[in-house]
Phi, psi and omega in degrees: 000136175284153188302323187287314177302318180297315176299318181297319179292323176294324176298319176282006178096358180280137173272129179244126189210195176247181178295322183293327178285319181295311181277001181058034179286144173280167177302323176292325177288325177296313177305315189293316176302307186299324179292320179294321178295310177306322182287315182298328178291321175295325172298317181294305185302317178297314179305313183287333179286329174271014179055038172257153171274166178294336185286309185287335173286325183296330178287324182292326176279348189057053186218195183248153177306319186294323176295318179301310184299323181289319182303308184296328187271355180074033186293142192289351183270001181267127179282152175295335174294322175292326178296310183298307175312315175299321177292328179281331176293326179277006171103007179290142174277168170308317186289322171304307183293331179284323178301318178295319186288319185294342179081000000 
């Protein structure tokens, strides 16, 4: 948001901040969410790069297409374990997984 717009909103009584402030996330919580989001994004990119459908990937994971969709959407019910396992199933090396985690 540009500075002028922010000033106009604040002048009208609006509080302008970021998601972390709005949801009262601690830095640890914010880092955890960013980590899961980066892993989810990487799973989708790797799957698409391999020209796999969600159904095909689900077969590799021995899971369902809806679970793959949740993995890629960053659903809160998806564990870090499943995110990392998904990347490994798609052929990611430890170094590549570490690179995603490192940001």
